[in-house]
N, C-alpha and C positions, 0 to 999 in steps of 0.2 A: 409314687403310688398315691392316688387320691384317698383321702379318708372321708368317711360319711358319718353323719350323726346317727347314732344307735337308735334314736327315737323317731326322727322325721326323715331320715335318709337324705338329708341335704349334704351336698358336697361341702367339705370344710377346708378352709385355708389354714395354714399354719398358725396365723395370728388369732383366730377365732375358735380354735379347737380347745375344748375343755375336757378334762378327765373327770368321769363321774363314777362313783362307787356303785356297782350293781352286781348282784342283786342285794346284797347286804350293805346297809350304809356304813360309812366310815365310823360314825359315833358307836357302831355296835361291832367294830372290829373288821369291817369288810376290807378285803384286799384286792378283789377283782375290779378292774376299771374298764369302762367303755368310753369311746370317743363321743362328745356331745357338742352341739352348738349351744351358744350362751342362751337363747331363748328357751330351748327345751330343758336345759339344766336349771335355769331360774324357775320355770313352771313347776318342775319336779321338786326342787329343794328349798326355793326361797320365797314362794308364794303359797299362802294358805289356800286350800281348795276352794274355800268360800269366796275368795276374791277372783276366781276365774271368771272370764267373760261368758255371757249367755251363749255366744257363738261356739265356745269350746264345749260348753255342757251339751249344746244341741248336736254337735259333731259326734260327741261320745255316744249319745242316745241313738243316732242314726247308724253308727258303725257297730253297736252292740250286737244286733241280730247276725251280723257276718262273722262274728268271732266264733271260735270253737267252743264246744260244750264246757271243757274244763276251764278255759279262759273266762267265760261268762260267769261260771260258778265262783271262781277266784275273785273276779272283780265285785261280784255281788257280795261276797263275804267280807271283802276289804271295805266296801262301802258301808255295810252293817257295822264293822268294827269302828270305823271312822265316826259314824252317827252316834254310837254308844259313847265314845270318848267325848265327842262334842256335848252330848246331853249330860254327862258327868261333870264337865267343867262349866256349864252354863244351865243349871237346873231351872226349870220353868218357874216364873214368879207366880205366887199364889195370889188370887184376888182377895182384897180386903173386904170384909164384911162391913156393910153399912150399918151405922148404929142408929 
């Protein structure tokens, strides 16, 4: 039986299939696993969203209107949370006053 990547639906061969904890990450005690290709698993778990390519972000923006209401709200909320976390870890630098 052919397995497919949970994220991109690509057919997986036995030697490139990875198991990904979804929806709860392993670090938070997640037990449920899905099959994933290496690329999708890397993009989800191993790369900071800020390092994603412009092409990926553009695709997300193009796909966004086609998603269901609940999915759009969930993603918008998730982006909100991520931006808040980023702002907390990198507060804006204040301009120094000239003397």
